[in-house]
C-alpha positions in Angstrom: 0.1 -0.2 0.2 1.4 3.6 -1.1 1.6 5.4 1.8 1.2 9.3 2.5 2.7 11.4 5.5 1.1 14.5 6.2 3.7 17.5 7.6 1.2 17.7 11.1 0.4 14.2 11.1 4.1 13.2 11.2 3.1 9.8 10.7 1.9 7.6 7.8 -1.4 7.0 6.7 -2.5 4.6 4.2 -3.2 6.6 0.8 -6.3 4.6 0.2 -8.7 4.9 3.3 -11.8 3.5 3.8 -14.8 5.3 3.9 -17.9 3.7 6.5 -21.1 6.1 5.0 -21.9 3.4 2.6 -22.5 0.7 5.9 -24.6 2.7 7.4 -27.9 1.6 5.3 -27.9 4.6 3.6 -27.4 3.3 0.0 -30.8 1.0 1.1 -28.8 -2.1 2.4 -27.4 -3.3 5.6 -25.4 -6.4 6.1 -23.2 -5.9 9.6 -21.0 -9.5 9.5 -20.4 -8.6 6.0 -19.6 -5.3 6.8 -17.2 -5.9 9.6 -15.1 -8.9 7.3 -14.8 -6.5 4.8 -13.3 -3.5 7.1 -10.8 -6.2 8.3 -10.3 -7.2 4.8 -9.2 -3.5 4.3 -7.1 -3.1 7.2 -5.3 -6.9 5.9 -4.6 -5.2 2.6 -2.7 -2.1 4.1 -5.9 0.1 4.3 -5.0 2.0 7.9 -7.2 5.1 7.5 -10.8 4.6 8.4 -13.0 7.3 8.3 -16.8 7.3 9.9 -19.1 9.8 11.4 -21.9 9.6 14.4 -24.6 10.7 11.5 -24.1 7.5 9.2 -27.0 5.5 10.2 -27.5 7.6 13.0 -24.7 5.6 15.0 -25.0 2.7 13.1 -21.4 3.4 11.2 -19.7 3.8 14.1 -20.9 0.8 16.0 -19.9 -1.3 13.3 -16.2 0.0 13.2 -15.9 -0.6 16.2 -17.2 -4.2 16.8 -14.6 -4.7 13.2 -12.3 -3.2 15.4 -11.9 -5.5 18.4 -8.4 -6.0 19.4 -7.1 -4.3 16.3 -7.5 -0.8 17.5 -3.5 -0.4 17.1 -3.5 -1.2 13.3 -5.9 1.9 12.3 -5.6 5.9 12.0 -9.5 6.2 12.8 -11.3 9.4 12.0 -14.7 10.3 13.0 -16.6 13.4 13.2 -18.9 15.8 15.1 -21.4 18.5 15.0 -24.3 17.1 13.5 -26.8 15.2 16.4 -30.2 13.9 16.0 -33.6 13.4 17.8 -35.5 10.7 16.4 -34.6 10.6 12.4 -34.3 14.8 12.3 -30.7 15.7 12.1 -29.4 19.0 12.9 -26.5 20.9 13.3 -25.2 21.6 16.7 -21.6 23.2 17.3 -22.4 24.1 21.1 -19.5 22.9 23.7 -22.1 21.2 25.4 -23.2 19.2 22.5 -19.9 18.7 21.3 -18.4 17.3 24.3 -21.3 14.8 24.3 -20.6 13.9 21.0 -16.7 12.9 21.7 -18.1 10.6 24.8 -21.3 8.8 22.6 -19.0 7.9 19.5 -15.9 6.9 21.9 -18.3 4.6 23.5 -19.8 3.1 20.0 -16.4 2.8 19.0 -15.8 0.7 22.3 -12.3 2.6 22.5 -11.0 5.4 24.5 -9.4 7.8 21.8 -10.1 9.0 18.1 -6.9 9.6 16.0 -8.9 12.4 13.9 -11.7 14.2 15.3 -13.2 16.6 12.6 -16.7 19.2 12.3 -18.3 17.9 10.1 -19.9 20.9 8.6 -20.2 24.9 9.5 -23.0 26.5 10.6 -23.8 29.9 11.3 -26.5 29.5 14.5 -23.5 28.9 16.3 -20.5 30.8 17.6 -16.9 29.6 15.6 -15.2 30.9 18.3 -17.0 28.6 20.9 -16.5 25.3 18.8 -12.7 25.8 18.3 -12.3 26.3 21.9 -14.3 23.1 23.0 -13.0 20.9 20.0 -9.7 21.9 21.1 -10.2 21.2 25.1 -11.7 17.9 23.3 -7.6 17.4 22.2 -6.0 18.6 25.7 -7.9 15.9 27.2 -6.2 13.2 25.0 -9.8 11.5 23.9 -8.2 12.9 20.0 -5.1 13.4 18.7 -5.7 15.6 15.8 -8.4 17.8 14.8 -9.8 18.4 11.5 -12.6 20.4 9.6 -14.9 19.5 6.7 -16.9 21.5 4.6 -15.9 24.7 5.5 -14.9 28.0 3.9 -11.3 28.5 3.0 -11.4 31.5 5.3 -13.0 29.7 8.4 -10.2 26.7 7.5 -7.9 29.6 7.7 -8.9 31.4 10.5 -9.3 27.9 12.7 -6.1 27.0 11.9 -4.3 29.8 13.0 -6.6 29.8 16.1 -5.6 26.1 17.3 -4.2 24.5 14.8 -6.0 22.4 12.1 -4.6 18.6 10.9 -7.0 18.2 7.9 -9.4 19.4 5.9 -12.1 16.9 4.5 -13.9 18.1 1.0 -16.1 16.9 -2.0 -13.5 16.3 -4.5 -12.7 13.6 -7.3 -11.7 13.9 -11.1 -15.1 15.2 -12.4 -16.3 17.5 -9.2 -12.8 19.1 -8.8 -14.3 22.9 -7.5 -18.1 21.6 -6.8 -20.3 24.3 -6.2 -22.8 22.0 -4.4 -23.5 18.4 -2.7 -27.0 16.8 -3.0 -28.6 20.1 -3.3 -26.6 21.7 -0.3 -24.3 24.8 -1.4 -20.3 24.5 -0.9 -19.0 27.5 0.8 -15.6 26.2 -0.4 -13.8 25.2 -3.9 -11.1 22.5 -3.6 -9.0 23.0 -6.3 -8.6 26.6 -6.3 -9.0 27.3 -2.4 -8.5 24.6 -0.4 -5.7 23.2 -1.8 -3.5 25.4 -1.9 -3.9 26.2 1.6 -3.6 22.8 2.8 -0.4 22.4 1.1 1.3 25.5 2.5 -0.3 24.3 6.3 1.3 20.8 5.9 -2.4 19.9 6.4 -3.7 16.4 5.4 -6.2 16.9 2.5 -8.9 13.8 2.6 -10.9 13.4 -1.0 -14.7 12.3 -0.1 -17.0 10.8 -3.0 -13.9 10.3 -4.9 -16.0 7.8 -7.1 -19.0 10.5 -7.6 -21.4 7.9 -5.6 -20.3 5.6 -8.2 -20.5 7.4 -11.8 -16.7 7.1 -12.0 -16.8 3.7 -11.4 -19.4 2.7 -14.6 -22.1 1.5 -12.5 -24.6 4.2 -13.5 -25.5 4.1 -16.6 -27.9 6.4 -19.0 -31.0 4.4 -17.9 -30.1 3.8 -14.4 -32.7 4.1 -11.3 -31.6 4.7 -7.6 -34.0 2.8 -5.3 -36.2 4.7 -3.0 -33.9 4.6 -0.1 -30.5 5.3 -1.9 -29.2 8.6 -1.0 -28.1 9.3 -4.3 -31.5 10.1 -5.9 -31.0 13.4 -3.6 -27.9 14.3 -5.9 -28.4 16.9 -8.8 -25.8 15.8 -11.2 -26.5 12.0 -11.1 -30.0 12.6 -12.4 -30.4 11.0 -15.9 -30.4 14.3 -17.7 -27.1 15.3 -16.1 -25.5 12.1 -16.8 -25.1 12.6 -20.3 -21.6 14.3 -20.7 -20.1 12.3 -18.0 -20.9 9.2 -19.6 -19.2 10.9 -22.7 -15.8 11.2 -20.6 -16.1 7.7 -19.1 -16.4 6.4 -22.9 -13.2 8.2 -23.1 -11.4 6.9 -20.1 -12.2 3.1 -20.6 -9.6 2.6 -22.8 -6.9 3.7 -20.8 -8.2 1.8 -17.7 -8.6 -1.4 -20.7 -4.9 -1.1 -21.8 -3.4 -1.3 -18.2 -6.4 -4.3 -16.9 -7.4 -2.2 -14.4 -11.1 -0.8 -13.6 -12.7 2.6 -13.9 -12.4 2.6 -10.2 -9.2 2.1 -10.1 -8.5 5.0 -12.6 -10.3 7.7 -10.3 -8.8 6.5 -7.0 -5.0 6.5 -8.7 -5.4 9.8 -10.4 -7.1 10.9 -7.0 -4.3 9.9 -4.6 -1.5 11.5 -6.8 -3.4 14.9 -6.5 -0.3 17.0 -4.3 -1.7 17.7 -1.0 -3.8 14.5 -0.6 -4.0 12.6 2.6 -6.2 9.7 2.2 -8.7 9.2 -0.3 -12.1 8.0 1.2 -13.3 5.0 -0.5 -16.2 3.4 0.4 -16.6 -0.1 -0.2 -19.6 -2.4 0.8 -17.9 -5.8 0.4 -14.1 -7.6 0.8 -14.3 -7.6 -3.0 -14.6 -3.9 -3.6 -12.2 -3.1 -0.6 -9.8 -5.3 -2.3 -9.7 -3.5 -5.5 -9.4 -0.1 -4.4 -6.4 -1.1 -2.6 -4.6 -2.6 -5.2 -5.2 0.8 -6.9 -2.4 2.1 -4.9 0.1 0.1 -6.4 -0.6 -0.1 -9.7 2.7 0.7 -12.0 3.3 3.7 -14.2 1.1 5.7 -12.4 2.5 9.1 -13.8 1.6 7.9 -17.5 -1.4 7.0 -16.4 -2.5 10.6 -15.1 -1.0 12.2 -18.5 -3.3 10.3 -20.5 -6.4 11.0 -17.6 -5.7 14.5 -18.2 -5.4 14.7 -22.1 -8.9 13.5 -21.8 -10.0 16.0 -19.3 -8.6 18.9 -20.8 -11.7 18.6 -23.3 -14.0 18.6 -20.3 -12.4 21.5 -18.0 -15.4 23.9 -17.8 -17.8 20.9 -16.7 -15.3 19.0 -14.1 -13.7 22.0 -12.8 
């Protein structure tokens, strides 16, 4: 497994990570024993970075990871999040110090461990004081319950402010080959643009950039066709970029990328992951997987040979679609 060593972490993490939103039931399926086997297979194949969040399945994802890591917690760099709470099935932002300090205790209990390596504020909220939230998460770090702090989906301005205030170690944002400066996510306006704003900042400060949705929820894996229909409970139904009328241009690009992958004997998904892990500043690419087969293929993407040549061919294709992908 290819490893990256972000300056602020001072230690290596796997270039390919494990994203756990998919094991929460958000994609319409649930198989806890299979997901536990998948997580352990990821670790066996060199994936050390595991990313989760309390809101994924309203605690389900953290609970499954806690069971999967029993007896092997020391083999992984475990990341979770905070700032979203729920009552029943209603999720809301809560960056109050009281809520944040309660969240860390709840996450540690679900994860069945006494510390989290990376704790990230999941989304910004104008309803709460950023200064108060930063002070609270810094206190949690000082307590030893988390080692590093990160922000996710915040503006570049807020990221820089937070870093100067308490020292921020990582940033997680939407980024993939087709969404390099995405303006929105599932209808939510994003306050940042990764390629133009976030990457220059994290590189300058030695933070780890952690891309989520590296396969554009299956589009970059070739798993969504012109006639694909998502199940009623599938979260992709809420993604406006994946509606039938908005897929055409992406499918055109994929047809031009297929020969590049085929010539190397790799999948489209592996091609997309390979491209992403080679972006300067990337720490670990958060790639979801719900089966042993998928996680093994993800891990293998990091060790594909002749990566510079492959990337050059990919960029030649993307040159014809810069207005779409950037």
